[in-house]
Steps between C-alpha positions, in 0.01 A plus 500: 500500500828589336552342161792454265453844343514672839834345598792743460754405236795426728739207527487468877261596778562524873271315739340831599426582134352154443301531820357832384424385144338174613321650799651238729711518814868406479455206738235358265742522207771324702253228603387446141867458401512199732175356364544565128841385377460695175551829688875543520610856563868573468680614810715809486731655753392435856263222388256754352243334276495614138190383317497475120198601297412132449497451880274800539257375235495155660424656838210691343371174350529322836320787671217470247474125555499533879302820553262524204448136407513399868729201441707352778878506472484135397240583234703794370811281475300242305360764263847646436639151435217427255572825317872418486430151365257641244757757385769230476266275300421783257869583466594136441221463246638799305854359510379163370308669218809702404717186505250316280516785247882495504506124455255527210724759333803275548306204358411704190867595452614137509 
């Protein structure tokens, strides 16, 4: 399976490039766009899809969940949502810790 290190360092990828890198057919990519709201390729001239690197990496993650871990689409959505919530919790926890440190510094100044 392609991993992060194997992905070319480009800003945008065509659907054929993404199809080739992911080892998936274009119709599968278009279907996954309808199922997974996080996949939002830009559209260029003539409604051509332009995938960003983050879209490509998400597609690779979805492929792993569906093909290797044998999850259903519903299960893959749930797993992605759990990961997103976990990341948000960690981020919020860091922000709160930083704010506490700032408030402590202000308290010491007063």
